[in-house]
PDB file of N, CA, C, O and CB in Angstrom:
ATOM      1  N   UNK A   1      68.434 108.321 151.369  1.00  0.00           N
ATOM      2  CA  UNK A   1      67.821 108.569 150.471  1.00  0.00           C
ATOM      3  C   UNK A   1      67.424 107.427 149.564  1.00  0.00           C
ATOM      4  O   UNK A   1      68.138 106.468 149.273  1.00  0.00           O
ATOM      5  CB  UNK A   1      68.418 109.443 149.985  1.00  0.00           C
ATOM      6  N   UNK A   2      66.293 107.638 149.191  1.00  0.00           N
ATOM      7  CA  UNK A   2      65.089 106.959 148.715  1.00  0.00           C
ATOM      8  C   UNK A   2      65.707 107.580 146.915  1.00  0.00           C
ATOM      9  O   UNK A   2      66.068 108.586 146.304  1.00  0.00           O
ATOM     10  CB  UNK A   2      63.188 107.671 149.609  1.00  0.00           C
ATOM     11  N   UNK A   3      65.378 105.578 146.716  1.00  0.00           N
ATOM     12  CA  UNK A   3      65.298 105.852 145.090  1.00  0.00           C
ATOM     13  C   UNK A   3      64.396 104.779 144.995  1.00  0.00           C
ATOM     14  O   UNK A   3      63.660 104.073 145.684  1.00  0.00           O
ATOM     15  CB  UNK A   3      66.771 105.737 144.025  1.00  0.00           C
ATOM     16  N   UNK A   4      64.925 105.037 143.382  1.00  0.00           N
ATOM     17  CA  UNK A   4      63.187 104.181 142.412  1.00  0.00           C
ATOM     18  C   UNK A   4      63.768 102.959 142.263  1.00  0.00           C
ATOM     19  O   UNK A   4      64.742 103.026 141.512  1.00  0.00           O
ATOM     20  CB  UNK A   4      62.502 104.836 140.412  1.00  0.00           C
ATOM     21  N   UNK A   5      63.524 101.736 142.739  1.00  0.00           N
ATOM     22  CA  UNK A   5      64.552 100.882 142.048  1.00  0.00           C
ATOM     23  C   UNK A   5      64.390 100.541 140.497  1.00  0.00           C
ATOM     24  O   UNK A   5      63.275 100.244 140.070  1.00  0.00           O
ATOM     25  CB  UNK A   5      64.588  99.587 142.780  1.00  0.00           C
ATOM     26  N   UNK A   6      65.378 100.578 139.745  1.00  0.00           N
ATOM     27  CA  UNK A   6      65.157 100.472 137.997  1.00  0.00           C
ATOM     28  C   UNK A   6      66.008  99.146 137.899  1.00  0.00           C
ATOM     29  O   UNK A   6      66.897  98.957 138.730  1.00  0.00           O
ATOM     30  CB  UNK A   6      65.916 102.007 136.834  1.00  0.00           C
ATOM     31  N   UNK A   7      65.778  98.299 136.987  1.00  0.00           N
ATOM     32  CA  UNK A   7      66.664  96.416 136.799  1.00  0.00           C
ATOM     33  C   UNK A   7      67.756  97.660 136.605  1.00  0.00           C
ATOM     34  O   UNK A   7      67.712  98.094 137.757  1.00  0.00           O
ATOM     35  CB  UNK A   7      66.228  94.693 134.956  1.00  0.00           C
ATOM     36  N   UNK A   8      68.637  98.460 135.969  1.00  0.00           N
ATOM     37  CA  UNK A   8      70.116  98.447 135.610  1.00  0.00           C
ATOM     38  C   UNK A   8      71.032  99.336 136.806  1.00  0.00           C
ATOM     39  O   UNK A   8      72.255  99.338 136.947  1.00  0.00           O
ATOM     40  CB  UNK A   8      70.285  99.182 133.988  1.00  0.00           C
ATOM     41  N   UNK A   9      69.775 100.233 137.769  1.00  0.00           N
ATOM     42  CA  UNK A   9      70.350 100.896 138.798  1.00  0.00           C
ATOM     43  C   UNK A   9      71.776 100.411 139.234  1.00  0.00           C
ATOM     44  O   UNK A   9      71.889  99.201 139.432  1.00  0.00           O
ATOM     45  CB  UNK A   9      69.446 100.825 139.861  1.00  0.00           C
ATOM     46  N   UNK A  10      72.953 101.260 139.418  1.00  0.00           N
ATOM     47  CA  UNK A  10      73.786 100.188 140.469  1.00  0.00           C
ATOM     48  C   UNK A  10      73.473 100.394 142.167  1.00  0.00           C
ATOM     49  O   UNK A  10      72.910 101.279 142.811  1.00  0.00           O
ATOM     50  CB  UNK A  10      75.615 100.483 140.244  1.00  0.00           C
ATOM     51  N   UNK A  11      74.186  99.018 142.549  1.00  0.00           N
ATOM     52  CA  UNK A  11      73.886  99.511 143.635  1.00  0.00           C
ATOM     53  C   UNK A  11      74.967 100.364 144.476  1.00  0.00           C
ATOM     54  O   UNK A  11      76.047 100.877 144.182  1.00  0.00           O
ATOM     55  CB  UNK A  11      73.430  98.498 144.256  1.00  0.00           C
ATOM     56  N   UNK A  12      73.919 100.262 146.079  1.00  0.00           N
ATOM     57  CA  UNK A  12      75.074 101.448 146.203  1.00  0.00           C
ATOM     58  C   UNK A  12      74.036 102.609 146.296  1.00  0.00           C
ATOM     59  O   UNK A  12      73.062 102.732 145.553  1.00  0.00           O
ATOM     60  CB  UNK A  12      76.310 101.631 144.725  1.00  0.00           C
ATOM     61  N   UNK A  13      74.352 103.360 147.215  1.00  0.00           N
ATOM     62  CA  UNK A  13      74.276 105.360 147.295  1.00  0.00           C
ATOM     63  C   UNK A  13      74.658 105.871 146.578  1.00  0.00           C
ATOM     64  O   UNK A  13      75.796 105.657 146.159  1.00  0.00           O
ATOM     65  CB  UNK A  13      74.886 106.235 148.197  1.00  0.00           C
ATOM     66  N   UNK A  14      73.997 106.636 146.185  1.00  0.00           N
ATOM     67  CA  UNK A  14      73.884 107.564 145.059  1.00  0.00           C
ATOM     68  C   UNK A  14      74.908 108.975 145.230  1.00  0.00           C
ATOM     69  O   UNK A  14      74.919 109.462 146.361  1.00  0.00           O
ATOM     70  CB  UNK A  14      72.248 107.990 144.974  1.00  0.00           C
ATOM     71  N   UNK A  15      75.623 109.539 144.343  1.00  0.00           N
ATOM     72  CA  UNK A  15      76.667 110.189 144.671  1.00  0.00           C
ATOM     73  C   UNK A  15      76.321 111.644 145.703  1.00  0.00           C
ATOM     74  O   UNK A  15      77.151 112.100 146.489  1.00  0.00           O
ATOM     75  CB  UNK A  15      77.334 110.465 143.284  1.00  0.00           C
ATOM     76  N   UNK A  16      75.213 112.105 145.538  1.00  0.00           N
ATOM     77  CA  UNK A  16      75.064 113.510 146.538  1.00  0.00           C
ATOM     78  C   UNK A  16      75.260 112.044 147.905  1.00  0.00           C
ATOM     79  O   UNK A  16      76.488 112.109 147.963  1.00  0.00           O
ATOM     80  CB  UNK A  16      72.900 114.868 146.400  1.00  0.00           C
ATOM     81  N   UNK A  17      75.025 111.307 148.560  1.00  0.00           N
ATOM     82  CA  UNK A  17      74.618 110.868 149.477  1.00  0.00           C
ATOM     83  C   UNK A  17      75.861 109.842 149.879  1.00  0.00           C
ATOM     84  O   UNK A  17      76.000 109.265 150.957  1.00  0.00           O
ATOM     85  CB  UNK A  17      73.269 110.413 149.220  1.00  0.00           C
ATOM     86  N   UNK A  18      76.695 109.775 148.753  1.00  0.00           N
ATOM     87  CA  UNK A  18      78.574 109.554 149.569  1.00  0.00           C
ATOM     88  C   UNK A  18      79.287 110.864 149.864  1.00  0.00           C
ATOM     89  O   UNK A  18      80.155 111.097 150.706  1.00  0.00           O
ATOM     90  CB  UNK A  18      79.915 108.705 148.348  1.00  0.00           C
ATOM     91  N   UNK A  19      78.509 111.946 148.651  1.00  0.00           N
ATOM     92  CA  UNK A  19      79.213 113.096 149.653  1.00  0.00           C
ATOM     93  C   UNK A  19      78.616 113.657 150.720  1.00  0.00           C
ATOM     94  O   UNK A  19      79.185 114.534 151.370  1.00  0.00           O
ATOM     95  CB  UNK A  19      79.549 114.232 149.014  1.00  0.00           C
ATOM     96  N   UNK A  20      77.876 113.385 150.901  1.00  0.00           N
ATOM     97  CA  UNK A  20      77.266 114.289 151.931  1.00  0.00           C
ATOM     98  C   UNK A  20      77.335 113.492 153.127  1.00  0.00           C
ATOM     99  O   UNK A  20      76.756 113.948 154.113  1.00  0.00           O
ATOM    100  CB  UNK A  20      75.775 114.768 151.622  1.00  0.00           C
ATOM    101  N   UNK A  21      78.320 111.664 153.300  1.00  0.00           N
ATOM    102  CA  UNK A  21      78.727 111.076 154.164  1.00  0.00           C
ATOM    103  C   UNK A  21      80.205 111.725 154.496  1.00  0.00           C
ATOM    104  O   UNK A  21      80.639 112.095 155.587  1.00  0.00           O
ATOM    105  CB  UNK A  21      78.600 109.725 153.814  1.00  0.00           C
ATOM    106  N   UNK A  22      80.807 111.742 153.267  1.00  0.00           N
ATOM    107  CA  UNK A  22      82.952 112.109 153.561  1.00  0.00           C
ATOM    108  C   UNK A  22      82.492 113.887 154.244  1.00  0.00           C
ATOM    109  O   UNK A  22      83.169 114.615 154.970  1.00  0.00           O
ATOM    110  CB  UNK A  22      84.579 112.289 151.039  1.00  0.00           C
ATOM    111  N   UNK A  23      80.738 114.184 153.492  1.00  0.00           N
ATOM    112  CA  UNK A  23      81.879 115.774 153.998  1.00  0.00           C
ATOM    113  C   UNK A  23      81.347 116.013 155.463  1.00  0.00           C
ATOM    114  O   UNK A  23      82.013 116.892 156.010  1.00  0.00           O
ATOM    115  CB  UNK A  23      81.526 117.679 152.841  1.00  0.00           C
ATOM    116  N   UNK A  24      80.050 115.345 156.511  1.00  0.00           N
ATOM    117  CA  UNK A  24      79.871 115.025 157.366  1.00  0.00           C
ATOM    118  C   UNK A  24      81.296 114.156 158.474  1.00  0.00           C
ATOM    119  O   UNK A  24      81.329 114.134 159.705  1.00  0.00           O
ATOM    120  CB  UNK A  24      78.774 114.488 156.895  1.00  0.00           C
ATOM    121  N   UNK A  25      82.153 113.635 157.655  1.00  0.00           N
ATOM    122  CA  UNK A  25      83.009 112.302 158.030  1.00  0.00           C
ATOM    123  C   UNK A  25      84.737 113.269 158.669  1.00  0.00           C
ATOM    124  O   UNK A  25      85.498 113.075 159.617  1.00  0.00           O
ATOM    125  CB  UNK A  25      83.269 110.964 156.071  1.00  0.00           C
ATOM    126  N   UNK A  26      84.670 114.819 156.939  1.00  0.00           N
ATOM    127  CA  UNK A  26      85.437 114.877 157.189  1.00  0.00           C
ATOM    128  C   UNK A  26      84.799 116.441 158.012  1.00  0.00           C
ATOM    129  O   UNK A  26      85.633 117.328 157.831  1.00  0.00           O
ATOM    130  CB  UNK A  26      86.419 114.525 156.166  1.00  0.00           C
ATOM    131  N   UNK A  27      83.991 116.778 158.552  1.00  0.00           N
ATOM    132  CA  UNK A  27      83.656 117.852 159.622  1.00  0.00           C
ATOM    133  C   UNK A  27      84.038 116.670 161.344  1.00  0.00           C
ATOM    134  O   UNK A  27      84.652 117.337 162.177  1.00  0.00           O
ATOM    135  CB  UNK A  27      81.445 118.527 159.306  1.00  0.00           C
ATOM    136  N   UNK A  28      83.801 115.477 161.727  1.00  0.00           N
ATOM    137  CA  UNK A  28      84.231 114.745 162.786  1.00  0.00           C
ATOM    138  C   UNK A  28      85.389 114.231 163.011  1.00  0.00           C
ATOM    139  O   UNK A  28      85.961 114.038 164.084  1.00  0.00           O
ATOM    140  CB  UNK A  28      83.628 113.948 162.899  1.00  0.00           C
ATOM    141  N   UNK A  29      85.828 113.941 161.567  1.00  0.00           N
ATOM    142  CA  UNK A  29      87.766 114.150 162.039  1.00  0.00           C
ATOM    143  C   UNK A  29      88.236 115.461 162.672  1.00  0.00           C
ATOM    144  O   UNK A  29      89.031 115.631 163.596  1.00  0.00           O
ATOM    145  CB  UNK A  29      88.896 114.145 160.540  1.00  0.00           C
ATOM    146  N   UNK A  30      87.463 116.451 161.856  1.00  0.00           N
ATOM    147  CA  UNK A  30      88.397 117.935 161.980  1.00  0.00           C
ATOM    148  C   UNK A  30      88.408 118.048 163.308  1.00  0.00           C
ATOM    149  O   UNK A  30      89.380 118.569 163.854  1.00  0.00           O
ATOM    150  CB  UNK A  30      87.783 119.438 161.281  1.00  0.00           C
ATOM    151  N   UNK A  31      87.174 117.514 164.150  1.00  0.00           N
ATOM    152  CA  UNK A  31      86.055 118.286 165.600  1.00  0.00           C
ATOM    153  C   UNK A  31      87.367 117.187 166.613  1.00  0.00           C
ATOM    154  O   UNK A  31      87.769 117.754 167.629  1.00  0.00           O
ATOM    155  CB  UNK A  31      83.324 117.549 165.749  1.00  0.00           C
ATOM    156  N   UNK A  32      87.865 115.993 166.394  1.00  0.00           N
ATOM    157  CA  UNK A  32      88.058 114.899 166.763  1.00  0.00           C
ATOM    158  C   UNK A  32      89.774 115.844 167.071  1.00  0.00           C
ATOM    159  O   UNK A  32      90.025 116.661 167.957  1.00  0.00           O
ATOM    160  CB  UNK A  32      87.640 113.432 165.606  1.00  0.00           C
ATOM    161  N   UNK A  33      90.488 115.431 166.201  1.00  0.00           N
ATOM    162  CA  UNK A  33      91.119 116.486 166.477  1.00  0.00           C
ATOM    163  C   UNK A  33      91.955 117.666 166.964  1.00  0.00           C
ATOM    164  O   UNK A  33      93.109 117.857 167.350  1.00  0.00           O
ATOM    165  CB  UNK A  33      90.916 116.492 166.449  1.00  0.00           C
ATOM    166  N   UNK A  34      90.784 118.404 166.759  1.00  0.00           N
ATOM    167  CA  UNK A  34      90.707 119.397 167.409  1.00  0.00           C
ATOM    168  C   UNK A  34      91.057 119.094 169.190  1.00  0.00           C
ATOM    169  O   UNK A  34      91.858 119.743 169.861  1.00  0.00           O
ATOM    170  CB  UNK A  34      89.329 119.913 167.003  1.00  0.00           C
ATOM    171  N   UNK A  35      90.329 118.101 169.604  1.00  0.00           N
ATOM    172  CA  UNK A  35      89.653 117.831 170.909  1.00  0.00           C
ATOM    173  C   UNK A  35      91.099 117.687 171.521  1.00  0.00           C
ATOM    174  O   UNK A  35      91.563 118.364 172.438  1.00  0.00           O
ATOM    175  CB  UNK A  35      88.473 116.415 171.034  1.00  0.00           C
ATOM    176  N   UNK A  36      92.196 115.886 170.298  1.00  0.00           N
ATOM    177  CA  UNK A  36      93.317 115.821 170.702  1.00  0.00           C
ATOM    178  C   UNK A  36      94.314 116.438 170.462  1.00  0.00           C
ATOM    179  O   UNK A  36      94.477 117.041 171.523  1.00  0.00           O
ATOM    180  CB  UNK A  36      93.550 115.060 170.619  1.00  0.00           C
ATOM    181  N   UNK A  37      94.968 116.673 169.935  1.00  0.00           N
ATOM    182  CA  UNK A  37      95.798 117.018 169.847  1.00  0.00           C
ATOM    183  C   UNK A  37      95.316 119.427 169.616  1.00  0.00           C
ATOM    184  O   UNK A  37      95.430 120.329 168.786  1.00  0.00           O
ATOM    185  CB  UNK A  37      96.454 115.776 168.659  1.00  0.00           C
ATOM    186  N   UNK A  38      94.819 119.189 171.009  1.00  0.00           N
ATOM    187  CA  UNK A  38      94.948 121.623 170.567  1.00  0.00           C
ATOM    188  C   UNK A  38      96.051 121.463 171.058  1.00  0.00           C
ATOM    189  O   UNK A  38      96.820 121.191 170.136  1.00  0.00           O
ATOM    190  CB  UNK A  38      93.770 123.413 171.625  1.00  0.00           C
ATOM    191  N   UNK A  39      96.947 121.491 172.703  1.00  0.00           N
ATOM    192  CA  UNK A  39      98.015 121.620 172.484  1.00  0.00           C
ATOM    193  C   UNK A  39      99.215 121.249 171.111  1.00  0.00           C
ATOM    194  O   UNK A  39     100.367 121.680 171.164  1.00  0.00           O
ATOM    195  CB  UNK A  39      98.123 121.194 173.423  1.00  0.00           C
ATOM    196  N   UNK A  40      98.836 120.615 170.240  1.00  0.00           N
ATOM    197  CA  UNK A  40      99.998 120.795 168.853  1.00  0.00           C
ATOM    198  C   UNK A  40      99.556 121.585 167.293  1.00  0.00           C
ATOM    199  O   UNK A  40     100.151 121.334 166.245  1.00  0.00           O
ATOM    200  CB  UNK A  40     100.423 119.057 168.327  1.00  0.00           C
ATOM    201  N   UNK A  41      98.844 122.192 167.362  1.00  0.00           N
ATOM    202  CA  UNK A  41      97.899 123.037 166.190  1.00  0.00           C
ATOM    203  C   UNK A  41      98.774 123.796 166.010  1.00  0.00           C
ATOM    204  O   UNK A  41      98.626 124.396 164.946  1.00  0.00           O
ATOM    205  CB  UNK A  41      96.459 123.805 166.471  1.00  0.00           C
ATOM    206  N   UNK A  42     100.584 124.367 167.134  1.00  0.00           N
ATOM    207  CA  UNK A  42     101.264 124.506 166.712  1.00  0.00           C
ATOM    208  C   UNK A  42     101.829 124.461 165.010  1.00  0.00           C
ATOM    209  O   UNK A  42     102.265 125.320 164.244  1.00  0.00           O
ATOM    210  CB  UNK A  42     101.494 124.073 167.455  1.00  0.00           C
ATOM    211  N   UNK A  43     101.644 123.438 164.935  1.00  0.00           N
ATOM    212  CA  UNK A  43     102.482 122.981 163.988  1.00  0.00           C
ATOM    213  C   UNK A  43     101.502 122.925 162.394  1.00  0.00           C
ATOM    214  O   UNK A  43     101.601 122.455 161.261  1.00  0.00           O
ATOM    215  CB  UNK A  43     103.094 121.432 164.600  1.00  0.00           C
ATOM    216  N   UNK A  44     100.778 123.552 163.028  1.00  0.00           N
ATOM    217  CA  UNK A  44      99.590 123.780 161.036  1.00  0.00           C
ATOM    218  C   UNK A  44      99.206 125.108 161.453  1.00  0.00           C
ATOM    219  O   UNK A  44      98.013 125.317 161.674  1.00  0.00           O
ATOM    220  CB  UNK A  44      97.527 122.456 160.547  1.00  0.00           C
ATOM    221  N   UNK A  45     100.358 126.368 161.639  1.00  0.00           N
ATOM    222  CA  UNK A  45     100.306 127.715 161.825  1.00  0.00           C
ATOM    223  C   UNK A  45     100.584 128.340 160.004  1.00  0.00           C
ATOM    224  O   UNK A  45     100.346 129.379 159.389  1.00  0.00           O
ATOM    225  CB  UNK A  45     101.622 128.167 163.153  1.00  0.00           C
ATOM    226  N   UNK A  46     101.031 127.383 159.788  1.00  0.00           N
ATOM    227  CA  UNK A  46     101.911 127.675 158.063  1.00  0.00           C
ATOM    228  C   UNK A  46     100.647 127.741 156.973  1.00  0.00           C
ATOM    229  O   UNK A  46     100.678 128.385 155.925  1.00  0.00           O
ATOM    230  CB  UNK A  46     103.213 125.976 157.424  1.00  0.00           C
ATOM    231  N   UNK A  47      99.676 127.040 157.388  1.00  0.00           N
ATOM    232  CA  UNK A  47      98.023 127.128 156.461  1.00  0.00           C
ATOM    233  C   UNK A  47      97.899 128.176 156.856  1.00  0.00           C
ATOM    234  O   UNK A  47      98.256 128.476 157.995  1.00  0.00           O
ATOM    235  CB  UNK A  47      96.564 126.164 156.723  1.00  0.00           C
ATOM    236  N   UNK A  48      97.465 128.854 156.186  1.00  0.00           N
ATOM    237  CA  UNK A  48      96.885 130.890 156.249  1.00  0.00           C
ATOM    238  C   UNK A  48      95.565 130.536 155.973  1.00  0.00           C
ATOM    239  O   UNK A  48      95.212 129.447 156.426  1.00  0.00           O
ATOM    240  CB  UNK A  48      97.583 132.378 154.748  1.00  0.00           C
ATOM    241  N   UNK A  49      94.374 131.481 155.053  1.00  0.00           N
ATOM    242  CA  UNK A  49      93.457 131.543 154.238  1.00  0.00           C
ATOM    243  C   UNK A  49      93.921 132.466 152.718  1.00  0.00           C
ATOM    244  O   UNK A  49      93.167 132.991 151.899  1.00  0.00           O
ATOM    245  CB  UNK A  49      92.303 132.112 155.107  1.00  0.00           C
ATOM    246  N   UNK A  50      95.143 132.423 152.733  1.00  0.00           N
ATOM    247  CA  UNK A  50      95.759 133.090 151.699  1.00  0.00           C
ATOM    248  C   UNK A  50      96.125 132.248 151.197  1.00  0.00           C
ATOM    249  O   UNK A  50      95.934 132.230 149.981  1.00  0.00           O
ATOM    250  CB  UNK A  50      96.614 133.966 151.827  1.00  0.00           C
ATOM    251  N   UNK A  51      96.737 131.261 151.729  1.00  0.00           N
ATOM    252  CA  UNK A  51      97.495 130.259 151.425  1.00  0.00           C
ATOM    253  C   UNK A  51      96.376 128.540 150.544  1.00  0.00           C
ATOM    254  O   UNK A  51      96.559 127.705 149.659  1.00  0.00           O
ATOM    255  CB  UNK A  51      98.321 130.031 153.140  1.00  0.00           C
ATOM    256  N   UNK A  52      95.189 128.945 151.665  1.00  0.00           N
ATOM    257  CA  UNK A  52      94.005 128.454 150.561  1.00  0.00           C
ATOM    258  C   UNK A  52      93.662 128.404 149.428  1.00  0.00           C
ATOM    259  O   UNK A  52      93.642 127.639 148.463  1.00  0.00           O
ATOM    260  CB  UNK A  52      93.225 128.764 150.610  1.00  0.00           C
ATOM    261  N   UNK A  53      93.334 129.581 149.789  1.00  0.00           N
ATOM    262  CA  UNK A  53      92.671 130.668 148.292  1.00  0.00           C
ATOM    263  C   UNK A  53      93.610 130.754 147.659  1.00  0.00           C
ATOM    264  O   UNK A  53      93.297 131.510 146.739  1.00  0.00           O
ATOM    265  CB  UNK A  53      92.113 132.302 148.412  1.00  0.00           C
ATOM    266  N   UNK A  54      94.992 130.346 147.498  1.00  0.00           N
ATOM    267  CA  UNK A  54      96.556 130.553 145.943  1.00  0.00           C
ATOM    268  C   UNK A  54      95.485 129.773 145.617  1.00  0.00           C
ATOM    269  O   UNK A  54      94.504 129.832 144.876  1.00  0.00           O
ATOM    270  CB  UNK A  54      98.770 129.826 145.818  1.00  0.00           C
ATOM    271  N   UNK A  55      96.070 128.885 146.548  1.00  0.00           N
ATOM    272  CA  UNK A  55      95.771 126.796 145.990  1.00  0.00           C
ATOM    273  C   UNK A  55      94.551 126.729 145.324  1.00  0.00           C
ATOM    274  O   UNK A  55      94.517 126.539 144.108  1.00  0.00           O
ATOM    275  CB  UNK A  55      95.471 125.364 147.506  1.00  0.00           C
ATOM    276  N   UNK A  56      93.352 126.893 146.126  1.00  0.00           N
ATOM    277  CA  UNK A  56      92.262 126.851 145.111  1.00  0.00           C
ATOM    278  C   UNK A  56      91.983 127.273 143.963  1.00  0.00           C
ATOM    279  O   UNK A  56      91.340 126.652 143.117  1.00  0.00           O
ATOM    280  CB  UNK A  56      91.516 127.164 145.430  1.00  0.00           C
ATOM    281  N   UNK A  57      92.458 128.383 143.850  1.00  0.00           N
ATOM    282  CA  UNK A  57      92.428 129.493 142.414  1.00  0.00           C
ATOM    283  C   UNK A  57      93.444 128.594 141.583  1.00  0.00           C
ATOM    284  O   UNK A  57      92.935 127.911 140.695  1.00  0.00           O
ATOM    285  CB  UNK A  57      93.151 131.473 142.690  1.00  0.00           C
ATOM    286  N   UNK A  58      95.090 128.496 141.799  1.00  0.00           N
ATOM    287  CA  UNK A  58      95.513 127.650 141.092  1.00  0.00           C
ATOM    288  C   UNK A  58      94.536 125.945 140.341  1.00  0.00           C
ATOM    289  O   UNK A  58      94.102 125.644 139.229  1.00  0.00           O
ATOM    290  CB  UNK A  58      96.613 127.504 141.998  1.00  0.00           C
ATOM    291  N   UNK A  59      94.582 125.265 141.671  1.00  0.00           N
ATOM    292  CA  UNK A  59      94.053 124.571 141.107  1.00  0.00           C
ATOM    293  C   UNK A  59      92.442 124.067 139.791  1.00  0.00           C
ATOM    294  O   UNK A  59      92.168 123.257 138.906  1.00  0.00           O
ATOM    295  CB  UNK A  59      94.256 124.325 141.994  1.00  0.00           C
ATOM    296  N   UNK A  60      91.860 125.208 140.523  1.00  0.00           N
ATOM    297  CA  UNK A  60      91.038 125.583 139.377  1.00  0.00           C
ATOM    298  C   UNK A  60      90.815 126.178 138.036  1.00  0.00           C
ATOM    299  O   UNK A  60      89.963 126.013 137.162  1.00  0.00           O
ATOM    300  CB  UNK A  60      90.588 125.969 139.687  1.00  0.00           C
ATOM    301  N   UNK A  61      92.402 127.305 138.233  1.00  0.00           N
ATOM    302  CA  UNK A  61      92.513 126.926 136.331  1.00  0.00           C
ATOM    303  C   UNK A  61      93.112 126.077 135.738  1.00  0.00           C
ATOM    304  O   UNK A  61      93.174 125.903 134.521  1.00  0.00           O
ATOM    305  CB  UNK A  61      93.061 127.795 135.493  1.00  0.00           C
ATOM    306  N   UNK A  62      93.880 125.146 137.073  1.00  0.00           N
ATOM    307  CA  UNK A  62      94.569 123.889 136.501  1.00  0.00           C
ATOM    308  C   UNK A  62      93.799 122.842 136.091  1.00  0.00           C
ATOM    309  O   UNK A  62      94.412 121.985 135.454  1.00  0.00           O
ATOM    310  CB  UNK A  62      95.427 123.320 137.383  1.00  0.00           C
ATOM    311  N   UNK A  63      92.535 122.642 136.283  1.00  0.00           N
ATOM    312  CA  UNK A  63      91.649 122.453 135.560  1.00  0.00           C
ATOM    313  C   UNK A  63      91.086 122.558 134.385  1.00  0.00           C
ATOM    314  O   UNK A  63      90.962 121.842 133.391  1.00  0.00           O
ATOM    315  CB  UNK A  63      91.277 122.659 135.902  1.00  0.00           C
ATOM    316  N   UNK A  64      90.668 123.949 134.820  1.00  0.00           N
ATOM    317  CA  UNK A  64      89.431 124.326 133.474  1.00  0.00           C
ATOM    318  C   UNK A  64      90.223 124.512 132.717  1.00  0.00           C
ATOM    319  O   UNK A  64      89.787 124.303 131.584  1.00  0.00           O
ATOM    320  CB  UNK A  64      88.322 125.606 133.426  1.00  0.00           C
ATOM    321  N   UNK A  65      92.068 125.069 132.751  1.00  0.00           N
ATOM    322  CA  UNK A  65      92.578 124.676 131.477  1.00  0.00           C
ATOM    323  C   UNK A  65      92.384 122.908 130.695  1.00  0.00           C
ATOM    324  O   UNK A  65      92.239 122.560 129.523  1.00  0.00           O
ATOM    325  CB  UNK A  65      94.107 125.032 131.748  1.00  0.00           C
ATOM    326  N   UNK A  66      92.468 122.133 131.978  1.00  0.00           N
ATOM    327  CA  UNK A  66      93.210 120.951 130.904  1.00  0.00           C
ATOM    328  C   UNK A  66      91.467 120.561 130.978  1.00  0.00           C
ATOM    329  O   UNK A  66      91.375 119.565 131.695  1.00  0.00           O
ATOM    330  CB  UNK A  66      94.868 119.432 131.621  1.00  0.00           C
ATOM    331  N   UNK A  67      90.355 120.911 130.588  1.00  0.00           N
ATOM    332  CA  UNK A  67      88.822 120.521 130.207  1.00  0.00           C
ATOM    333  C   UNK A  67      88.715 120.930 129.030  1.00  0.00           C
ATOM    334  O   UNK A  67      88.516 120.328 127.975  1.00  0.00           O
ATOM    335  CB  UNK A  67      87.650 121.105 131.017  1.00  0.00           C
ATOM    336  N   UNK A  68      88.906 122.332 129.346  1.00  0.00           N
ATOM    337  CA  UNK A  68      89.068 123.371 127.780  1.00  0.00           C
ATOM    338  C   UNK A  68      90.264 122.662 126.229  1.00  0.00           C
ATOM    339  O   UNK A  68      90.311 122.870 125.017  1.00  0.00           O
ATOM    340  CB  UNK A  68      90.099 125.290 128.520  1.00  0.00           C
ATOM    341  N   UNK A  69      90.957 121.885 127.116  1.00  0.00           N
ATOM    342  CA  UNK A  69      92.548 120.965 126.078  1.00  0.00           C
ATOM    343  C   UNK A  69      91.254 120.255 125.605  1.00  0.00           C
ATOM    344  O   UNK A  69      90.640 120.794 124.685  1.00  0.00           O
ATOM    345  CB  UNK A  69      94.327 119.604 127.097  1.00  0.00           C
ATOM    346  N   UNK A  70      90.769 119.093 126.138  1.00  0.00           N
ATOM    347  CA  UNK A  70      90.060 118.375 126.317  1.00  0.00           C
ATOM    348  C   UNK A  70      89.025 118.563 125.457  1.00  0.00           C
ATOM    349  O   UNK A  70      88.851 117.758 124.542  1.00  0.00           O
ATOM    350  CB  UNK A  70      89.877 118.329 127.395  1.00  0.00           C
ATOM    351  N   UNK A  71      88.181 119.670 125.634  1.00  0.00           N
ATOM    352  CA  UNK A  71      86.964 119.745 124.408  1.00  0.00           C
ATOM    353  C   UNK A  71      87.373 120.183 123.635  1.00  0.00           C
ATOM    354  O   UNK A  71      86.744 119.885 122.619  1.00  0.00           O
ATOM    355  CB  UNK A  71      85.773 120.390 124.458  1.00  0.00           C
ATOM    356  N   UNK A  72      88.238 120.867 123.430  1.00  0.00           N
ATOM    357  CA  UNK A  72      88.949 121.572 121.568  1.00  0.00           C
ATOM    358  C   UNK A  72      89.498 120.545 120.888  1.00  0.00           C
ATOM    359  O   UNK A  72      89.385 120.653 119.667  1.00  0.00           O
ATOM    360  CB  UNK A  72      90.450 122.841 121.529  1.00  0.00           C
ATOM    361  N   UNK A  73      90.397 118.994 121.525  1.00  0.00           N
ATOM    362  CA  UNK A  73      90.715 118.342 121.269  1.00  0.00           C
ATOM    363  C   UNK A  73      89.609 117.033 120.667  1.00  0.00           C
ATOM    364  O   UNK A  73      90.102 116.331 119.784  1.00  0.00           O
ATOM    365  CB  UNK A  73      91.461 118.403 122.111  1.00  0.00           C
ATOM    366  N   UNK A  74      88.451 116.762 121.022  1.00  0.00           N
ATOM    367  CA  UNK A  74      87.552 116.405 121.123  1.00  0.00           C
ATOM    368  C   UNK A  74      87.486 115.862 120.075  1.00  0.00           C
ATOM    369  O   UNK A  74      87.304 114.656 119.910  1.00  0.00           O
ATOM    370  CB  UNK A  74      86.827 117.048 121.475  1.00  0.00           C
ATOM    371  N   UNK A  75      87.695 117.100 118.819  1.00  0.00           N
ATOM    372  CA  UNK A  75      86.683 117.296 117.564  1.00  0.00           C
ATOM    373  C   UNK A  75      84.992 117.524 117.826  1.00  0.00           C
ATOM    374  O   UNK A  75      84.401 116.522 118.229  1.00  0.00           O
ATOM    375  CB  UNK A  75      86.825 115.893 116.651  1.00  0.00           C
ATOM    376  N   UNK A  76      84.406 118.424 117.682  1.00  0.00           N
ATOM    377  CA  UNK A  76      82.923 118.372 118.014  1.00  0.00           C
ATOM    378  C   UNK A  76      82.926 119.349 117.408  1.00  0.00           C
ATOM    379  O   UNK A  76      83.734 120.262 117.241  1.00  0.00           O
ATOM    380  CB  UNK A  76      82.250 118.338 119.376  1.00  0.00           C
ATOM    381  N   UNK A  77      81.479 119.012 116.900  1.00  0.00           N
ATOM    382  CA  UNK A  77      81.644 119.708 115.837  1.00  0.00           C
ATOM    383  C   UNK A  77      79.912 120.364 116.035  1.00  0.00           C
ATOM    384  O   UNK A  77      79.458 121.167 115.220  1.00  0.00           O
ATOM    385  CB  UNK A  77      82.188 118.695 114.359  1.00  0.00           C
TER     386      UNK A  77
END
């Protein structure tokens, strides 16, 4: 994406561009994995939607508690 050049702006792509690029690369890697290893995908049967949902909820809770603790100990008045 195009950005207006500032004197103290960091070089390189912006955060949004890096996020989009990493998402596209992960998607391409999943497609390649599906094409190349289609006969060995039974090894990933332990990954279920329930397991992923639990992992996301637990990591979100841990992150929330850490940020809450950080906010409480920062001494904001």
